[in-house]
N, C-alpha and C positions, 0 to 999 in steps of 0.2 A: 680756722685752721689761721696756725700761726705763721711767721714768715717765713721760719726757719722750712717746714713745711710746702708754704707754696714754692719757695724757692726751687726745693729739692724736687717736687712735681716736677715742674718746669723742666728743669734739667735734665728729668728720665725720659721724659718724653720727648725732647727734641732729639737724645740720644737714641730712642728705641726706633724712629724716623729716621732719622738720617746715616746712623751710625759711624762708628769711625773709623776716617779712610785708613787704607791698608800702610802706606805709606808712612801713614802719622803715628802705628804700631810700632811698624819695624822701627822708628824715630826710636819710640820711647826705649824699647827692646837694645837697640845697640848703646842706649845710650846709658842704659843700667848696668851693661855687660862692660862699656870701658869704664866705665866707675867701680867695677869690682875690681879688673884687673892693675887699672890704679892705684887704686885707694883701699877698699873694700876688702879684700882678699889681706894685706898685712896687716887690717886693723882685727880681723876674724882671729887670724893665728895668733898675735897676740893677748886678746880674749879668752881665746882656747887654753893657752899654754898658762894663765896668771887668772886662774878663777877665784872667786870667793864665796866665800858660805854667807847664807842667811844672817842678814844684817850687819854684817861686816863688809860690805861690798862695797867700801871707799874708794881704791883707787878705780874700779869699775865706774863707778859713778862719777870721779871727777873726769878722767876722760871722755863718759858719754855728754856731761855739763858743759864740756870747751868744744867735741863735735857739733852741737846744738848751735850753743854759739856762733862756731862758723857757719854753719848753714842759712845766721843771721836771725834766730830765735834768741827772743829773751828768757833767760834761766834763772829759776831757781833752785839751790839747792836742802838737801838737808830735809824733806818733806818725808814726814811720818816714816822718822828717822835717818835713811841715807837715800831716799828716793830723790829726781832729780823731776824737774816740770820746765819745759820749753814751750814758750809763745811764739807764734808765728801768725803775723797777723796780716790781711791782705785786704784791706778794705772791708767794709760792709757785708756779711752772709754770715749761713746757719754757722754754727762751732763742731769742729767734728776732734772726737779725741782717737790718739794713735796709740797703746800702750804696748810696750815691749818687759818683758821680765830678765832678771839679771844675774839672780845668784847660782852658786851651783850645789853640788851634792860631796858629803862625805865621803866620797869614796877613792882609793889607790886605781887610778887609771890603768889600763892595761888594754889599751887598744890594737898596741902597736905601733900607732901614729907618730909618723918625727917629729911632730910638735904638740906629744902629750905633753900631760902635765904633769909634775912633778910637786907643786905645790904642797907646804902643810900651813895650817894656820891653826889659829888657839880659836874654839867656835864658842858662843856664848854662854856655855856653860862653863868654862875654863878649861876646855879639854883639847889638846892638838889632836889635829884630823886631817888626814890626805884630803885632798880636793879635787875636784872633777867636774866640769860639764860635762855630767852626765844625761844629760837632758835637752838640751837644744838650746837652751838661752843667750849661749855666744852666737849664734844663727842670728836670736832676735833681735836683738841691741845691733847687730851688725847692722839687718836688713832696714833699724829703724834709720840709722846712721844714712844710709843708701835713701829712704825715702824721705829723710830730710831736705839730703842736698838735692833731687830730683824736685818737689818741691817746690824751693827756694828759684828753681830755673825756669820754674813753669809757671810766674806768677802772672803772666797772660791770660792762663787757661782756668783758671779759678779766685774767688771771691770769698772772704771767711776767714774764719780761724781755726788755725791746727794746734790743738793741746798736744804735744809729745810727751807721755808720762813712763818715765823708766823709774821699774816699781821694783823694791826690793823685796825678800823671803818670800815669792810665790810657793818654793819647795816648805815651808813651815806654816803654808797656807795663813800667812799672819801679814805681811805687807801691805793689801790692798787695801784691809779694814785701818790700818794704820795710816796711810794716808788720806782714808776718807774722816777719820779723825782729826786730823791734821789740817783737816779744811780746803780738800783737792776743791770740791765742788763750790765753796764761799769764795777762799783766796783768790783762787783763777775763775777762769771762764768755765759757766756750766756748758759740757755739749749736749748737741742737740742728735749726736749718735757715736757711739766708741766704738771702735776699732780693734779686733788685734786677733794674731794668728799664731801656732803653734806648729814647727818642725815635726813632720812625723814620722820617724824610721819601718813604721810598715807599710809607710805607703807610697808608691813609685814618684821617681822626681817626674816634675813634667806634670803630677795631677793635683788636682786642688780639690781637698773634701768640704763640702758644706750645705747646709740642709736647717731648712727652721726646725725652732724645738729645742726639746733638752739638745744639750751641746756636752755635759760634763757633769757626774754625779754629785752629790753633795757628799763631803767628809769632815766628819769629828773624832779629831785624837781624845779618847775618855781614858782614865787615870783611877784605878780601884785601888783603895789602902784596907786592906783584910786586917783586922785587929786582934788579937788571941792572947793565948793564956803560955805562957812559956814553962816548957818541965823537962823531966827526962825520956827520952824513947821508949823506954821501959816501962813506963809509966803514965801512959797517953791519959787514963781518966783526973791524972791531978791538975791536966790544963786545959786547954781547948785550942785545937789544931788547925791555927791559920791555913796550913796548906790543901788539908780536906774540906777547910769552907769554901777554900777559893777555885778549887777543884768541883765542888757542888754547885759555883754559881758559873762555871767555864762551862758547863753542860746542859744548866737552865737559861744560860742564855739565847742557846740556838733554837729555844722553843719560840721566842719573839717575830724568828723568819718563818718557822712550818707551822705554829699555831697564833699568831696575832697579827700578823700582816693577809693581805690576799694572794693568794697563790699566782693572779694576774702581775702582783706587783715584785719591783725587787729592791730586794736589801742586802746586807753585809754585817754582819759583828765576826769581827777576827779576831783573838787575843793573840796579840803578837809576840808577847812579851810576860813570863810569871817567874817572880824572883822571890825565895824565902829559904831563912836559914843558911845555916855552915859546917853544919856537923851531919856527919851518920845518927847519930843518936841522941840530938837535941832536938826537941819541937818549937820552933821559932816562936815568936809572939804577934809576929808579923809578916804580912806577904805584901807586894806589890803586882799590880795585873796592869799591863797598858794594852787599850785597845783601840780600831779602826773601824768607824760604823760609816757605812756607804748608803744612800739610796737614791733615787731618781724622781722625787717627790718629796718638796718639804714638808706635807704632813704627815708622813710613812717617816720623815726623818725624826720627829720629835714622839712618834708612835715607839719608834728603837729608844729612843735617849729616856724616856721616860719609863721606858720598860726597866732598862738596864738599872736606873735607880731603885725598882723598887724591887726585882729579883736580888740584886747585891741586899736589900736592907733586909728582908725577908728568909733570904738562906742564913743571915745574921741570927736573926731570931728564932729561926728552927734549931741552931743549932746551941739555943740558950743564951747567946750574946746581950749582956744587958744594952740600956739603949745607948749610952753614952760611948758603947765600944762596936754598935754597928758600924760596917764596912762604909767606907765614904766614898763619894763619887763624886771626881772632878771631871769638869767638861766644860768647852768654851774657848780654851787657850789656842788650838790650831782648829780652827774652823771654819767651813764655808758651806754657804747652802746649795743647790743645784745651780749651774748657770743655764741660760735658757735664749737662746737667739731669735730676737724677735722677726713678726714671720714677716710683715710688709718688707721690713727693711732686707731682710734674708733675700725674701722673693727678686726686690729689685738688683740685688749686689750679684743674684745669681745670673742674672738675664745681663748685665752689665760684665761680669767674665765669661759668657759661653760666646758674646761678642769678639770679643779682646782675645779669648784662647781657644776656641772651638768648645761644642760640645760635649768633646771627647775628651776635653783635659779636665773634665768636672766631675765627680762622684757626689753624685746627688743622695743616695739611700740607702749609705752602707750602717750593717748593722752591728747596733752594740757588740762590743768586745771583752767590754772590763768595766769598773766604775769607774775609771780614774777622774781625779776633781781637779779643778782649779776655780782662783781665788776671783777670777775678773768677775764673776757673779757678784760681790759686793757694787763693783761701779756702775751695774745694769742691774740691780736688784728693783724688783715693782715700787719701792719706797724711793726711787729717784725719779723717776719716773725718764730716763734714758734710755732709749732704744739701743739695745746692742748685736752685734756679728762678731764672733770667734770663727776663725776659719782653720783649716790643717794643709799644710805644705809639705807635701813630697819629697822625703830626705833619702831614699834608698836607689840607685837603677832598678831598673825591672829584671835587669840580668841577675842580680844578685838575690832579688826576690826569687825569681824562677827557679836560679840552682838551689838555694834552699830548699824549696817546695820536691825537689827530683834529688833530694838528698845530701846535699850538699853541707856547706858551712851556714849553722842558722843566722840570720838576721839579728844584730845584737840588740837588745831591746833597751827601753828607756830605761836608767837606773840602773845601769847594767853598767861594770868596769869594763867592758867591751864594748859600750856606745861607741857608734860615731855617725854621721852622717856624708854626704858629699854637697860642699859648702856650695860651692860655687853654682849647681844647678837650685839648691833651697834657696841661697838667700838672692838669689837673684829673680825666680819666677815670683816670691815672696814680696820682693821692692816693688816688681811689675805690678803684683797683685793688686798690693795696699794704694800706691800711685793711683790706679786706674780706681779703685772706689772713693779713696777722696774728692780724686779731680769730680766725678759724676755727682759724688754729694755736695759737693761745691760750685757745680754746672755754674750758669746754665749754658756749655758750650754742647760739642757730639763728640767728646768725650778727648783724652788726652794725647800730645802732639809731641811728648819729650818737650828739647831746648825750642 
């Protein structure tokens, strides 16, 4: 048993026996609420009104670097392009990584909020686009600042090192891999545990979703280029129609789900874009398809990706294309494996959250409703030997959710131009939860007591 594990088990055992005093829990809540009113709200409003696209988060990164330095962390900028790493050391003990993503999305905001974004930015593809925090990353980074400030004020209650990771480009599922490639676990202390959270518009405020095992699906963006032979639309026999070949590929791809993976396994192969040609009576010489591929198991993921390549190439052969003109499949440029919560870590923090917030605040057996992905997976992949925990914090008042179920206005979804969350409730709960988890792991006391 290593030192970090032994230290953590001692802290957990003591906490289970003693529990956190009610006045101590109240003190932490009051401290976080006060910090929101005097500091964090203004920071959140600024982040929301000034979002930045993936790998373009230079302003956001500078603010985060400054805030982490002000909290007492030693900060390194430019990690994995625009990423920021802050190290807060407080004696000997385990190393805990706390991660927050910071990028926005290319959407024109239509939330009706007084602080709605009006920003436009040149994306990495060279095109100017509107930008919006349509997934709540502004709440994530604001909460990280609150977490750093609380932990700095509570150094008498924990020993060890906290590594704050401000990650770029989660929306392109590329930022985590870039930070790992840039030496996140070699240039900086390698964590004994890694933590992250996401605000959830579909979950009531005051609630935390936490469960072991699968927490996010894998995701792979796939491009297929179909080559043809252009000709006049009235003489199709003189060419090779890439639109027809592409259409056959689209249909054939669905057999991967229906016939090549178990009906008890989950998988998605969606063709989101299909472009070819410019004129009614011209058969083009090229078609471009863009796919998203999702799974809940890395073996299923490999089956789907291998199958896409096999189907695309063989449909080309079926249509008489020569070997040097077979469809080309590109994958691996926006990809992440499944995100899996470590079972012992999740069980431990679930007990800690139950003591702090009450069992009624925890949602521990929520069914999967979609196949969203999260590149936090790179930080806790099996080859890293880093146990990870990723949890969700409610972002929408229960009254709004009830009204939507009764036929009222729907709760705006993530990645929607109408997206919004209740910032105060989301940020304060997330901050309390993250501080509670870190202090528990860096024990060996009986839970956090705020200032």
